[in-house]
VEXDRENLO-900212 format. One line per field, with one value per residue: x, y, z of N, C-alpha, C, O, CB in turn. Coordinates in steps of 0.05 Angstrom, whole numbers. Glycine has a CB too. Layout:
nx c(X_...);
ny c(Y_...);
nz c(Z_...);
cax c(X_...);
cay c(Y_...);
caz c(Z_...);
cx c(X_...);
cy c(Y_...);
cz c(Z_...);
ox c(X_...);
oy c(Y_...);
oz c(Z_...);
cbx c(X_...);
cby c(Y_...);
cbz c(Z_...);
***
This chain:
nx c(-571_-555_-523_-471_-495_-493_-495_-513_-467_-443_-390_-336_-285_-240_-206_-229_-278_-262_-239_-284_-312_-276_-283_-337_-338_-300_-325_-372_-352_-323_-366_-392_-352_-344_-395_-396_-354_-374_-418_-394_-371_-414_-457_-525_-567_-623_-642_-630_-563_-536_-499_-481_-458_-417_-437_-428_-451_-473_-503_-525_-548_-539_-513_-465_-394_-327_-289_-297_-268_-258_-249_-263_-286_-330_-401_-452_-497_-550_-576_-583_-531_-502_-463_-442_-389_-327_-273_-236_-184_-155_-170_-159_-128_-152_-206_-197_-177_-221_-262_-240_-240_-294_-314_-284_-299_-353_-368_-400_-423_-402_-440_-436_-452_-486_-507_-561_-547_-531_-473_-445_-431_-387_-354_-333_-293_-229_-162_-141_-184_-231_-294_-334_-306_-302_-349_-402_-444_-498_-495_-478_-524_-556_-532_-548_-596_-584_-543_-525_-514_-471_-504_-510_-542_-552_-504_-487_-465_-494_-494_-444_-452_-493_-546_-572_-628_-659_-702_-762_-751_-697_-627_-580_-528_-463_-416_-386_-388_-418_-407_-414_-405_-352_-326_-337_-305_-254_-250_-251_-202_-166_-182_-172_-117_-89_-67_-65_-109_-87_-36_-38_-28_-50_-68_-87_-66_-94_-82_-91_-54_-6_49_59_52_95_138_128_138_192_213_199_229_280_282_279_328_365_408_393_338_273_228_193_180_167_110_88_41_5_23_78_134_185);
ny c(-977_-986_-947_-963_-972_-939_-933_-876_-852_-839_-800_-790_-778_-742_-765_-815_-800_-774_-817_-847_-813_-814_-868_-870_-832_-853_-902_-884_-855_-896_-928_-895_-889_-942_-953_-915_-931_-979_-958_-927_-969_-989_-1012_-1013_-983_-997_-965_-901_-880_-864_-830_-806_-748_-749_-727_-683_-672_-633_-625_-581_-559_-513_-445_-438_-431_-457_-417_-351_-321_-348_-356_-391_-460_-471_-470_-419_-418_-453_-512_-552_-566_-573_-599_-618_-659_-664_-693_-716_-732_-688_-649_-669_-652_-603_-618_-653_-619_-583_-618_-636_-588_-574_-617_-610_-558_-559_-606_-648_-703_-718_-729_-771_-787_-808_-757_-717_-693_-706_-734_-704_-734_-716_-697_-741_-761_-788_-761_-758_-768_-757_-743_-732_-740_-795_-815_-830_-786_-802_-831_-791_-760_-795_-792_-754_-774_-818_-807_-760_-693_-634_-582_-520_-480_-492_-486_-439_-379_-370_-382_-361_-308_-292_-297_-344_-386_-417_-469_-493_-545_-552_-567_-518_-485_-512_-500_-452_-466_-516_-586_-597_-545_-536_-577_-559_-512_-534_-562_-518_-494_-531_-530_-477_-472_-518_-549_-594_-592_-606_-586_-532_-474_-433_-385_-355_-326_-298_-290_-263_-260_-288_-277_-261_-309_-338_-310_-319_-374_-375_-348_-384_-430_-410_-400_-452_-471_-454_-469_-460_-457_-445_-473_-534_-554_-535_-527_-531_-513_-569_-603_-607_-619_-587);
nz c(2869_2934_2983_3032_3098_3160_3231_3271_3318_3385_3413_3458_3452_3413_3374_3364_3343_3296_3269_3258_3224_3180_3166_3150_3108_3071_3058_3032_2989_2962_2947_2909_2870_2853_2831_2791_2758_2739_2711_2671_2643_2617_2643_2663_2711_2752_2792_2823_2843_2903_2953_3019_3055_3114_3180_3236_3301_3356_3420_3468_3532_3559_3565_3586_3585_3586_3583_3573_3537_3491_3421_3382_3372_3403_3417_3411_3444_3479_3448_3387_3344_3279_3225_3158_3134_3097_3059_3100_3098_3082_3120_3170_3215_3228_3238_3281_3321_3327_3344_3392_3421_3423_3454_3501_3517_3525_3550_3532_3491_3423_3364_3309_3243_3183_3140_3110_3062_2996_2963_2909_2846_2818_2857_2879_2849_2832_2834_2781_2748_2697_2684_2642_2595_2592_2576_2530_2490_2498_2545_2580_2583_2613_2662_2700_2716_2746_2783_2834_2819_2822_2858_2848_2867_2920_2943_2971_3006_3052_3107_3126_3110_3142_3126_3127_3129_3178_3182_3212_3259_3249_3259_3285_3247_3250_3227_3181_3128_3088_3072_3015_2995_3010_2982_2930_2929_2935_2886_2852_2863_2842_2789_2773_2781_2767_2806_2860_2917_2966_2967_2978_3019_3074_3051_2990_2931_2875_2805_2740_2700_2659_2659_2711_2738_2717_2739_2794_2796_2782_2827_2867_2853_2858_2913_2933_2918_2953_3006_3059_3058_3083_3069_3054_3004_2935_2896_2832_2779_2755_2792_2798_2835_2869);
cax c(-551_-556_-497_-468_-509_-478_-511_-502_-454_-434_-362_-326_-257_-238_-193_-248_-298_-250_-236_-311_-316_-261_-296_-362_-332_-287_-344_-390_-337_-318_-391_-397_-332_-350_-418_-389_-337_-393_-434_-376_-366_-438_-478_-548_-578_-652_-648_-608_-541_-533_-483_-485_-436_-419_-443_-421_-472_-470_-527_-520_-571_-530_-497_-440_-370_-305_-273_-312_-250_-254_-256_-274_-286_-353_-426_-459_-519_-562_-589_-570_-515_-494_-452_-432_-359_-316_-244_-222_-155_-144_-177_-157_-118_-172_-228_-189_-176_-248_-276_-229_-248_-323_-316_-273_-312_-382_-372_-421_-413_-407_-453_-426_-468_-490_-527_-581_-536_-518_-447_-446_-412_-362_-337_-322_-274_-201_-146_-137_-208_-246_-318_-348_-290_-304_-377_-414_-465_-522_-490_-478_-552_-566_-517_-563_-618_-574_-524_-528_-495_-469_-526_-498_-562_-551_-476_-484_-451_-514_-486_-423_-463_-514_-572_-582_-655_-662_-731_-773_-733_-671_-604_-565_-503_-439_-394_-393_-392_-425_-389_-415_-393_-323_-318_-338_-282_-231_-249_-244_-173_-152_-190_-159_-88_-76_-52_-82_-114_-70_-11_-43_-25_-75_-76_-85_-66_-101_-75_-100_-33_13_77_62_56_122_155_125_152_220_220_197_252_304_281_285_356_382_413_379_310_255_205_198_176_152_93_79_17_10_34_107_145_214);
cay c(-988_-974_-942_-976_-958_-937_-920_-852_-860_-817_-802_-772_-774_-730_-783_-836_-787_-770_-843_-855_-795_-826_-893_-864_-818_-871_-921_-871_-849_-921_-936_-879_-895_-968_-951_-899_-948_-997_-943_-921_-994_-995_-1024_-996_-987_-993_-945_-881_-886_-841_-832_-783_-737_-752_-703_-682_-657_-629_-614_-571_-546_-490_-425_-435_-440_-458_-393_-332_-308_-365_-345_-413_-485_-472_-460_-394_-420_-479_-522_-572_-555_-596_-593_-640_-660_-677_-696_-717_-736_-661_-633_-685_-636_-583_-632_-664_-596_-573_-639_-635_-563_-577_-636_-599_-534_-563_-630_-666_-721_-712_-749_-773_-806_-800_-736_-718_-682_-726_-727_-703_-754_-702_-693_-767_-770_-788_-738_-756_-777_-736_-758_-729_-752_-824_-823_-822_-766_-815_-838_-766_-753_-812_-788_-738_-791_-839_-797_-732_-674_-610_-564_-494_-464_-498_-482_-410_-372_-360_-383_-341_-281_-286_-297_-371_-388_-443_-474_-514_-553_-560_-559_-494_-492_-516_-490_-432_-477_-544_-603_-592_-519_-540_-593_-541_-495_-550_-567_-493_-490_-548_-521_-451_-472_-543_-560_-608_-575_-613_-571_-504_-464_-421_-361_-358_-301_-304_-270_-271_-255_-310_-269_-261_-337_-346_-298_-334_-400_-369_-342_-409_-447_-398_-404_-480_-477_-445_-490_-453_-451_-453_-488_-563_-560_-516_-542_-516_-524_-596_-617_-610_-613_-581);
caz c(2887_2961_2996_3058_3120_3186_3252_3285_3343_3403_3419_3478_3445_3386_3355_3356_3326_3270_3256_3247_3201_3159_3158_3136_3083_3053_3048_3014_2964_2948_2935_2885_2850_2842_2814_2767_2741_2725_2693_2648_2628_2602_2659_2668_2738_2754_2812_2827_2860_2921_2978_3036_3071_3143_3195_3264_3315_3385_3433_3495_3545_3574_3552_3600_3571_3605_3581_3557_3518_3468_3395_3366_3386_3421_3406_3424_3463_3481_3424_3372_3322_3261_3199_3143_3133_3073_3056_3126_3093_3081_3143_3195_3238_3235_3251_3307_3339_3332_3360_3420_3434_3430_3476_3525_3525_3532_3567_3521_3470_3395_3348_3281_3227_3155_3138_3088_3038_2978_2952_2879_2835_2810_2881_2888_2830_2839_2825_2752_2734_2683_2680_2617_2573_2592_2570_2504_2494_2509_2574_2595_2589_2634_2686_2720_2725_2764_2803_2843_2807_2839_2858_2855_2882_2949_2952_2975_3031_3070_3136_3130_3105_3161_3113_3128_3140_3192_3182_3230_3281_3238_3276_3278_3234_3267_3211_3162_3102_3087_3057_2986_2989_3013_2958_2906_2930_2929_2858_2839_2866_2823_2762_2767_2783_2759_2829_2879_2940_2989_2966_2984_3046_3084_3037_2961_2915_2847_2785_2713_2681_2658_2665_2740_2746_2710_2759_2819_2793_2784_2855_2882_2847_2870_2942_2939_2911_2974_3026_3084_3052_3105_3059_3049_2975_2919_2879_2809_2766_2746_2815_2795_2861_2870);
cx c(-551_-528_-495_-481_-492_-496_-497_-491_-445_-405_-354_-296_-255_-226_-212_-270_-287_-246_-263_-318_-302_-274_-321_-356_-320_-306_-363_-376_-331_-343_-396_-377_-336_-374_-412_-372_-355_-410_-418_-372_-391_-461_-501_-561_-608_-659_-624_-587_-536_-515_-486_-459_-439_-426_-432_-442_-465_-495_-519_-544_-564_-514_-470_-417_-347_-289_-288_-294_-246_-264_-267_-273_-309_-378_-436_-481_-531_-576_-574_-556_-504_-482_-443_-402_-350_-285_-229_-192_-141_-147_-175_-149_-139_-196_-221_-188_-204_-264_-266_-239_-278_-328_-307_-289_-341_-387_-394_-409_-418_-422_-442_-443_-468_-513_-546_-569_-522_-491_-449_-424_-386_-343_-326_-299_-246_-186_-144_-161_-222_-271_-329_-332_-292_-331_-385_-435_-490_-518_-488_-506_-564_-554_-534_-587_-609_-557_-532_-506_-493_-493_-517_-517_-560_-523_-471_-468_-470_-507_-465_-433_-484_-542_-585_-609_-659_-692_-738_-754_-706_-648_-592_-539_-479_-414_-404_-400_-398_-405_-390_-401_-362_-313_-317_-313_-256_-228_-242_-214_-158_-158_-174_-128_-74_-60_-72_-85_-96_-44_-14_-38_-51_-85_-69_-85_-72_-91_-83_-77_-11_41_81_67_85_142_153_139_182_229_219_221_278_305_289_314_375_384_397_350_292_231_213_196_163_137_83_53_24_22_64_121_175_223);
cy c(-972_-971_-957_-959_-960_-924_-894_-861_-835_-822_-781_-766_-764_-750_-805_-825_-783_-796_-853_-838_-806_-851_-888_-852_-837_-892_-909_-865_-874_-931_-921_-886_-922_-967_-935_-916_-968_-983_-936_-945_-1002_-1007_-1003_-1003_-982_-971_-926_-890_-861_-848_-806_-774_-745_-725_-706_-664_-655_-617_-606_-557_-521_-471_-423_-445_-440_-432_-374_-318_-325_-352_-366_-439_-487_-464_-437_-397_-448_-486_-544_-559_-578_-584_-618_-637_-673_-677_-696_-723_-708_-646_-647_-668_-616_-597_-642_-642_-586_-593_-637_-610_-564_-595_-624_-575_-538_-588_-648_-682_-709_-735_-748_-794_-797_-779_-739_-708_-703_-716_-726_-721_-741_-699_-719_-776_-770_-765_-735_-767_-753_-749_-756_-742_-782_-834_-814_-801_-778_-822_-813_-757_-769_-806_-775_-754_-811_-829_-768_-716_-649_-591_-537_-476_-468_-493_-452_-405_-360_-360_-362_-312_-273_-286_-325_-372_-416_-448_-496_-520_-562_-551_-532_-502_-492_-506_-469_-443_-507_-560_-599_-566_-521_-556_-576_-523_-510_-556_-541_-488_-506_-539_-496_-454_-497_-556_-572_-592_-582_-598_-541_-498_-448_-397_-365_-331_-308_-282_-281_-269_-276_-302_-267_-290_-346_-335_-312_-361_-396_-364_-367_-427_-436_-402_-432_-487_-469_-466_-485_-447_-462_-470_-517_-570_-537_-532_-524_-527_-551_-614_-625_-601_-609_-583);
cz c(2913_2972_3022_3079_3145_3206_3261_3312_3358_3410_3440_3474_3417_3366_3345_3338_3298_3255_3244_3223_3176_3148_3141_3108_3063_3041_3027_2987_2948_2934_2909_2863_2837_2823_2788_2748_2726_2705_2668_2631_2613_2618_2664_2695_2737_2773_2814_2847_2877_2945_2993_3050_3100_3156_3223_3277_3345_3396_3461_3506_3560_3557_3564_3584_3592_3605_3562_3536_3493_3443_3376_3383_3407_3406_3423_3445_3463_3454_3411_3348_3305_3236_3185_3139_3107_3075_3083_3122_3092_3107_3169_3219_3247_3249_3279_3328_3347_3350_3389_3435_3442_3453_3502_3535_3534_3549_3558_3498_3442_3382_3320_3266_3198_3153_3115_3062_3021_2968_2921_2867_2827_2833_2892_2870_2841_2826_2795_2736_2722_2672_2652_2594_2571_2583_2542_2510_2506_2538_2591_2602_2611_2662_2708_2730_2746_2786_2810_2830_2825_2835_2867_2871_2912_2960_2955_3001_3051_3099_3142_3128_3125_3150_3113_3142_3152_3195_3201_3253_3272_3257_3267_3264_3253_3252_3192_3135_3104_3071_3027_2978_2991_2989_2933_2906_2924_2899_2842_2841_2845_2794_2755_2766_2773_2781_2849_2905_2964_2990_2974_3014_3053_3068_3007_2948_2886_2829_2757_2692_2682_2666_2695_2749_2740_2731_2786_2818_2795_2812_2872_2878_2859_2900_2949_2934_2933_2996_3052_3079_3074_3095_3053_3019_2962_2898_2857_2797_2753_2767_2812_2821_2859_2899);
ox c(-549_-512_-516_-479_-480_-510_-473_-504_-441_-396_-364_-283_-268_-236_-213_-278_-301_-250_-263_-330_-313_-276_-324_-367_-328_-305_-370_-388_-333_-341_-404_-384_-333_-373_-421_-376_-350_-416_-429_-369_-390_-482_-495_-565_-617_-681_-602_-593_-532_-517_-492_-442_-461_-422_-427_-449_-453_-508_-506_-559_-581_-502_-452_-419_-348_-278_-291_-305_-232_-284_-280_-262_-307_-376_-430_-483_-522_-586_-554_-569_-497_-489_-437_-391_-364_-273_-212_-176_-118_-129_-187_-161_-142_-205_-236_-197_-209_-278_-283_-245_-286_-344_-320_-291_-352_-409_-406_-388_-435_-416_-440_-447_-453_-534_-547_-581_-505_-487_-454_-402_-365_-318_-311_-286_-239_-197_-145_-158_-225_-270_-333_-344_-284_-336_-376_-444_-503_-537_-496_-510_-580_-565_-534_-599_-626_-555_-543_-483_-511_-500_-515_-508_-566_-519_-452_-460_-462_-512_-468_-423_-493_-560_-606_-613_-663_-706_-723_-743_-693_-651_-594_-529_-477_-393_-428_-415_-386_-389_-369_-388_-348_-292_-298_-301_-239_-206_-229_-202_-140_-140_-164_-116_-50_-42_-93_-66_-92_-30_6_-42_-71_-108_-49_-103_-56_-92_-83_-82_0_56_103_84_97_161_173_152_196_250_236_232_294_326_303_324_398_365_390_338_295_216_236_208_149_148_70_45_46_31_73_119_190_247);
oy c(-948_-989_-963_-934_-980_-905_-891_-875_-814_-845_-758_-752_-775_-751_-812_-838_-788_-797_-865_-848_-808_-855_-900_-860_-838_-898_-922_-869_-874_-942_-933_-888_-925_-978_-943_-914_-973_-994_-938_-943_-1021_-1012_-979_-1026_-964_-959_-933_-906_-839_-871_-785_-790_-747_-704_-728_-643_-673_-599_-621_-544_-510_-479_-409_-466_-425_-424_-380_-304_-316_-338_-359_-440_-503_-453_-436_-379_-465_-469_-554_-544_-599_-563_-638_-615_-690_-662_-679_-718_-706_-631_-639_-669_-612_-587_-639_-645_-582_-585_-638_-612_-556_-589_-626_-571_-521_-591_-662_-676_-691_-758_-727_-816_-779_-784_-760_-713_-717_-692_-747_-722_-754_-698_-719_-797_-753_-750_-713_-774_-732_-766_-777_-752_-794_-858_-793_-799_-766_-818_-814_-746_-759_-813_-783_-747_-820_-842_-753_-723_-645_-585_-531_-459_-450_-495_-442_-424_-342_-341_-347_-295_-250_-275_-329_-361_-435_-433_-515_-501_-577_-530_-525_-524_-475_-504_-468_-431_-521_-548_-597_-564_-509_-548_-578_-520_-500_-555_-542_-478_-496_-539_-494_-439_-496_-572_-560_-579_-564_-597_-527_-515_-451_-390_-377_-315_-323_-258_-305_-275_-282_-317_-270_-294_-359_-348_-316_-369_-411_-374_-371_-439_-451_-408_-437_-507_-477_-479_-504_-433_-484_-480_-523_-589_-521_-549_-503_-549_-554_-636_-645_-578_-626_-579);
oz c(2913_2970_3034_3080_3151_3200_3259_3327_3347_3413_3440_3490_3399_3343_3322_3319_3278_3231_3222_3204_3154_3124_3120_3088_3039_3018_3008_2966_2924_2912_2888_2840_2813_2801_2767_2723_2702_2683_2645_2606_2597_2606_2668_2701_2723_2771_2808_2865_2867_2955_2981_3056_3110_3144_3233_3267_3356_3383_3477_3491_3574_3537_3554_3570_3611_3626_3539_3519_3475_3442_3356_3405_3426_3384_3447_3463_3448_3440_3422_3333_3316_3227_3198_3141_3096_3091_3089_3140_3100_3115_3189_3240_3271_3270_3297_3351_3370_3368_3407_3458_3463_3471_3522_3560_3549_3560_3574_3488_3438_3388_3308_3277_3190_3164_3102_3041_3030_2966_2909_2878_2828_2829_2912_2876_2859_2810_2785_2712_2734_2654_2639_2575_2551_2582_2533_2533_2524_2554_2614_2623_2627_2682_2731_2751_2762_2807_2794_2830_2841_2813_2891_2886_2928_2984_2944_3015_3066_3114_3161_3142_3125_3163_3101_3163_3137_3209_3205_3265_3285_3270_3243_3269_3270_3264_3186_3120_3119_3057_3014_2958_2975_2978_2917_2885_2911_2889_2821_2821_2832_2777_2732_2751_2769_2776_2854_2913_2981_3010_2977_3031_3039_3070_3000_2954_2874_2836_2753_2669_2703_2679_2705_2767_2757_2738_2800_2838_2808_2821_2889_2897_2869_2911_2968_2944_2933_3003_3066_3096_3083_3112_3047_3010_2975_2884_2862_2805_2741_2762_2821_2828_2848_2905);
cbx c(-523_-574_-492_-439_-537_-451_-515_-524_-430_-451_-344_-330_-241_-221_-169_-261_-307_-222_-226_-332_-307_-232_-303_-379_-314_-264_-360_-401_-311_-308_-414_-395_-304_-355_-441_-374_-317_-410_-445_-349_-358_-431_-467_-569_-564_-665_-653_-620_-515_-560_-453_-507_-434_-392_-473_-392_-500_-445_-550_-495_-584_-514_-511_-441_-363_-286_-244_-325_-223_-269_-233_-258_-260_-348_-447_-467_-541_-582_-593_-590_-492_-519_-429_-446_-348_-325_-233_-234_-151_-156_-205_-138_-92_-182_-238_-161_-159_-263_-271_-199_-243_-338_-300_-245_-312_-398_-377_-446_-427_-380_-484_-396_-496_-496_-513_-604_-516_-536_-425_-442_-425_-368_-353_-344_-275_-188_-118_-112_-227_-230_-339_-352_-261_-299_-396_-426_-472_-529_-463_-463_-568_-561_-492_-573_-631_-559_-495_-528_-504_-443_-550_-489_-590_-558_-456_-511_-429_-540_-475_-400_-473_-508_-570_-562_-677_-647_-740_-777_-746_-666_-583_-560_-497_-435_-379_-372_-367_-454_-395_-443_-403_-317_-336_-363_-280_-232_-275_-260_-164_-161_-220_-166_-81_-58_-36_-71_-143_-65_1_-71_0_-70_-61_-107_-38_-132_-44_-123_-20_14_84_36_36_129_150_95_144_227_201_172_255_305_253_267_364_371_443_393_302_245_194_178_160_171_69_101_7_29_18_119_139_220);
cby c(-986_-991_-912_-980_-969_-922_-939_-830_-878_-816_-798_-783_-800_-705_-796_-848_-760_-756_-864_-853_-766_-832_-910_-845_-795_-886_-933_-846_-834_-942_-932_-849_-894_-989_-937_-874_-964_-1012_-917_-909_-1016_-1013_-1034_-999_-969_-1019_-959_-855_-894_-831_-838_-789_-707_-762_-697_-673_-671_-611_-635_-552_-566_-499_-398_-450_-422_-481_-398_-312_-303_-392_-331_-417_-489_-453_-483_-375_-400_-481_-499_-594_-537_-613_-573_-642_-674_-662_-673_-739_-751_-646_-623_-708_-622_-569_-656_-677_-573_-568_-667_-636_-539_-587_-662_-591_-514_-564_-621_-650_-748_-706_-745_-780_-808_-824_-710_-701_-659_-733_-748_-674_-767_-675_-678_-788_-753_-814_-740_-772_-792_-723_-748_-699_-744_-834_-812_-847_-753_-840_-854_-745_-756_-841_-772_-712_-805_-859_-798_-730_-666_-595_-574_-480_-470_-527_-495_-396_-351_-374_-412_-346_-279_-260_-287_-390_-382_-444_-481_-540_-575_-547_-580_-477_-472_-545_-513_-411_-473_-547_-632_-592_-498_-555_-617_-524_-481_-577_-578_-470_-498_-578_-515_-431_-469_-537_-537_-636_-577_-642_-572_-496_-446_-412_-336_-376_-286_-307_-265_-254_-227_-322_-243_-250_-355_-336_-268_-338_-413_-345_-321_-423_-450_-368_-398_-498_-463_-419_-492_-429_-464_-428_-474_-580_-586_-496_-555_-515_-505_-596_-643_-594_-636_-553);
cbz c(2874_2980_3000_3064_3124_3182_3276_3288_3337_3428_3394_3506_3449_3387_3367_3381_3338_3274_3276_3269_3206_3168_3182_3152_3088_3067_3072_3026_2971_2968_2954_2892_2863_2864_2829_2775_2758_2746_2706_2658_2647_2581_2686_2646_2758_2762_2840_2836_2844_2930_2971_3057_3067_3155_3196_3270_3311_3391_3434_3494_3563_3598_3552_3627_3547_3597_3571_3574_3531_3472_3382_3339_3400_3446_3403_3404_3456_3504_3405_3363_3333_3254_3201_3116_3157_3048_3040_3143_3067_3058_3139_3191_3230_3209_3233_3305_3327_3306_3348_3419_3416_3405_3470_3521_3503_3507_3595_3511_3471_3380_3348_3281_3238_3137_3136_3096_3044_2954_2961_2869_2811_2797_2902_2888_2805_2832_2837_2745_2753_2660_2700_2611_2576_2620_2591_2489_2468_2493_2576_2579_2564_2627_2681_2708_2702_2748_2792_2874_2778_2832_2876_2830_2872_2954_2933_2975_3024_3066_3142_3111_3078_3174_3085_3142_3118_3220_3153_3214_3297_3210_3276_3303_3211_3274_3196_3160_3084_3076_3063_2976_3009_3039_2954_2906_2957_2945_2848_2851_2894_2826_2761_2788_2812_2735_2842_2886_2948_2990_2938_2977_3049_3112_3048_2950_2918_2845_2785_2704_2687_2630_2652_2753_2732_2682_2762_2825_2766_2766_2866_2875_2816_2863_2952_2923_2885_2986_3033_3097_3025_3118_3033_3065_2971_2905_2894_2787_2744_2722_2820_2770_2881_2859);
***
């Protein structure tokens, strides 16, 4: 089953670029979910099912920046920079800001299209979908022949650690983490905490002791019971919202 195809397009407005990212991502995820639903129902495919992450790319021929004091939202030198994107529903504000800064700081267009990185089928699942439990042992064996599975070997922190090896004429990295690496982290958050990633704030404190968690829950409930509480909600494991 072939995924929907989309051309690479250029954008001079951050909002338009983000809208196209959403369109590409939603179409690819819908393709995977439909194929998986048919596979679970017993249908056999003659060819592998694959979908791709969207990418954003920028090319600049100058090292000049509007403001040398900038700490982010720019590239360090001339060349082509690219990264894959995921979950624009979660990262819309972040992507919008970064797109606007890149456009404003370099005065060049952004390119948005479908990249080379496949979306692992596990990262396309809905919030309450559990893949393996829906398949017989024989169908589970067929899964890796028809769908892309998470490749942990490629989900390293080479870019962030400064060990990334850019080969040939490949674009330079535009972000510290690729889309598959981000998806992997989002799934780890849900796995470890029983809470959807959209409920998380910017910092996470992990603990292995249940009695600590019980105390955190108690503190959260107490905070929400106050009339002058500064928080909008407290979310417990299982997405229980107070």
